[in-house]
C-alpha positions in Angstrom: 171.7 -16.7 67.3 172.6 -17.2 70.9 172.0 -20.7 72.4 168.5 -20.8 74.0 167.0 -18.2 71.6 164.2 -19.0 69.2 165.4 -19.7 65.6 163.5 -17.7 63.0 161.3 -19.8 60.7 162.7 -20.3 57.2 162.4 -17.1 55.1 161.9 -14.9 58.1 165.0 -12.9 57.3 164.0 -12.3 53.7 163.6 -8.5 53.0 164.6 -7.7 56.5 167.7 -6.3 58.2 169.4 -8.1 61.0 171.2 -6.0 63.7 172.7 -6.3 67.1 171.2 -4.2 69.9 172.9 -4.4 73.3 174.4 -7.8 72.2 170.9 -9.1 71.6 169.9 -10.6 68.2 167.3 -8.4 66.6 165.3 -8.9 63.4 163.6 -5.8 61.8 160.9 -6.7 59.3 158.6 -4.4 57.4 156.2 -4.7 60.3 159.0 -3.9 62.8 159.0 -7.1 64.9 161.5 -7.5 67.7 162.0 -10.6 69.8 164.7 -11.5 72.3 165.2 -13.3 75.5 165.6 -11.2 78.6 164.6 -10.5 82.2 160.8 -10.7 82.7 158.7 -8.5 85.0 158.1 -11.5 87.2 160.7 -12.9 89.6 164.2 -11.6 89.3 166.5 -13.9 87.5 163.8 -15.7 85.5 164.2 -15.4 81.7 161.0 -15.0 79.8 160.7 -14.7 76.0 159.6 -11.2 75.1 158.0 -10.1 71.9 157.6 -6.5 70.7 155.6 -5.1 67.8 155.6 -1.4 67.2 157.6 1.7 66.3 161.4 1.5 66.3 164.0 4.3 66.0 167.7 4.7 66.6 168.0 0.9 67.1 165.6 1.1 70.1 161.9 0.9 70.8 160.6 4.4 70.4 157.0 5.5 70.0 154.0 3.2 70.4 154.2 -0.5 70.6 152.9 -3.8 72.0 155.1 -5.9 74.2 154.1 -9.5 75.0 155.5 -12.2 77.2 155.4 -15.6 75.6 154.0 -17.3 78.6 151.0 -14.9 78.7 152.1 -13.4 82.0 151.5 -9.8 80.9 151.0 -7.6 77.9 152.1 -3.9 77.6 150.6 -1.5 75.1 151.7 2.0 75.0 154.6 4.5 74.6 158.3 3.8 74.6 161.4 6.0 74.8 164.9 4.8 74.4 163.9 1.2 74.6 161.9 1.3 77.8 158.2 1.9 78.7 157.9 5.7 79.1 154.8 7.8 78.8 151.2 6.5 78.7 150.5 2.8 78.6 148.5 -0.1 79.8 150.0 -3.2 81.4 147.5 -6.1 81.5 148.3 -9.2 83.6 147.4 -12.9 83.0 145.0 -12.9 86.0 142.9 -10.1 84.4 144.2 -7.3 86.6 145.8 -4.2 84.9 147.5 -0.9 85.3 146.7 2.0 83.0 148.6 5.3 83.3 152.0 6.8 83.4 155.4 5.1 83.1 158.8 6.6 83.6 162.0 4.9 82.6 160.3 1.5 82.5 158.6 1.8 85.9 155.0 2.4 86.9 155.4 6.0 88.0 153.0 9.0 88.2 149.2 9.0 87.9 147.3 5.9 87.0 144.6 3.3 87.6 145.2 -0.1 89.0 142.4 -2.8 88.9 143.1 -5.9 91.0 141.8 -9.4 90.4 140.0 -9.3 93.7 137.8 -6.5 92.5 139.6 -3.6 94.3 140.4 -0.5 92.3 142.8 2.3 92.9 143.1 5.7 91.1 145.9 8.0 92.0 149.7 8.3 92.5 152.2 5.6 92.0 155.9 5.3 92.8 158.1 2.5 91.5 155.1 0.3 90.9 153.4 0.9 94.2 150.4 2.9 95.3 152.1 5.9 96.9 150.9 9.5 97.3 147.3 10.7 97.0 144.6 8.5 95.6 141.3 6.8 95.9 141.0 3.1 96.8 137.7 1.4 96.2 137.2 -2.0 97.7 135.1 -4.9 96.3 132.7 -4.5 99.3 132.1 -0.8 98.2 134.1 0.7 101.0 136.0 3.7 99.6 139.2 5.4 100.9 140.3 8.8 99.7 143.7 10.1 101.0 147.3 9.4 101.4 148.9 6.1 100.5 152.3 4.8 101.4 153.8 1.6 99.8 150.4 0.1 98.9 148.8 0.9 102.2 146.4 3.6 103.6 148.8 5.7 105.6 148.5 9.3 106.7 145.4 11.6 106.4 142.3 10.2 104.7 138.6 9.6 104.6 137.0 6.2 104.7 133.5 5.9 103.4 132.1 2.5 104.6 129.4 0.7 102.7 127.2 0.7 105.8 127.1 4.5 105.9 129.8 5.1 108.5 132.3 7.8 107.6 135.8 8.2 109.2 138.0 11.2 108.8 141.4 11.3 110.2 144.7 9.4 110.5 145.6 6.0 109.2 148.6 3.8 109.9 149.7 0.7 108.0 146.3 0.3 106.4 144.4 0.6 109.7 142.5 3.4 111.4 145.0 4.6 114.0 145.8 8.0 115.5 143.4 11.0 115.8 140.1 11.0 113.9 136.4 11.4 113.8 133.8 8.7 113.0 130.3 9.6 112.0 128.2 6.5 112.4 125.1 5.8 110.2 123.0 5.5 113.4 123.7 9.1 114.3 126.5 8.6 116.9 129.7 10.6 116.5 133.1 9.9 118.0 136.1 12.2 118.0 139.4 11.2 119.5 142.1 8.5 119.6 142.0 5.3 117.6 144.2 2.2 117.5 143.9 -0.6 115.0 140.4 0.4 114.0 139.0 0.7 117.5 138.4 3.7 119.9 141.4 3.7 122.2 142.7 6.5 124.3 141.1 9.9 125.0 137.9 10.8 123.1 134.4 12.1 123.1 131.3 10.4 121.8 128.0 12.1 121.2 125.2 9.6 120.9 122.2 9.8 118.7 120.0 10.3 121.8 122.1 13.4 122.7 123.9 11.6 125.6 127.7 12.2 125.7 130.7 10.5 127.0 134.1 12.2 127.2 137.1 10.3 128.7 139.2 7.3 128.1 138.4 4.4 125.8 139.8 0.9 125.5 139.1 -1.8 123.0 136.2 0.3 121.5 134.4 0.8 124.9 134.6 3.8 127.3 136.6 3.2 130.5 137.4 -0.2 129.1 133.9 -1.5 130.0 
């Protein structure tokens, strides 16, 4: 075997068939066990020992299988096609976070669920491993966002349901309330107009719970900058 690879224990090759797949030593046993060194899903250029147990066809991983990293960084359980993750699967990380959903050509792609180790949870579209498209992001503090995502951030049109009862409908930019939108406050106030970085800023109108109204320019969340 190549220098730096694990040497099979004595007798491991008995009743098995050794092959070369992409210049990588492979041992096929009755349980279909595959192990080789290769590029991990962590930092680029870092070799991690990878172990695979599952279905094998045409000298490649095809069908269902379990793929583990020897250092415990992550475990994948799901479907394979032509040697890569493809179809439905679950990728569980060492910190307890996980992704469950669709994979395409080895990448997290399509619809799925991502649970983070900080308690946040996302259900929706993914592109190249990132939250991208339409989805629902629920935060640990029980705030919930439903709408467009771009590169892991709330971006575009969406609705933010806050744990305190406030509800915002409108535009988001780079994970912040920015643009045009309407906030219905739990105390009965309602503001419609321009926002910047989560604050009322620009032209807008607020109808207060006592039926008073203010229409005009806002700055730093106060009307007329006062």
